[in-house]
N, C-alpha and C positions, 0 to 999 in steps of 0.2 A: 275908754283901750291906750292911752300914749300913759297914763297917770300909774292904769293897774302895770301894762309894761314894767316902766321906771322901776317901778314898784319889785319886780321878780327878777331888773337885773341889777339890785340889794348885793346875790351868792348866786340867790339859788334859783337862777337862770336855768343851772341843764335840769332840773329836775321841771321845775315850771315848764321850760321851753316844750321841755319833752310827752306834758301833760294838754297844754295846748294845743301844739301839733297832731297828735288823739284825736281832739278834741273838732280842732278845724277851726278855731277862734285865731286863727298866726296873722297881728295885727301887720307884719309882710304883706 
């Protein structure tokens, strides 16, 4: 999860962050 999150942090955090939050797979 941390690896995927790191890749998301590249610049699509807003887009993927929203998708992750909607899917309910947030590592937070």
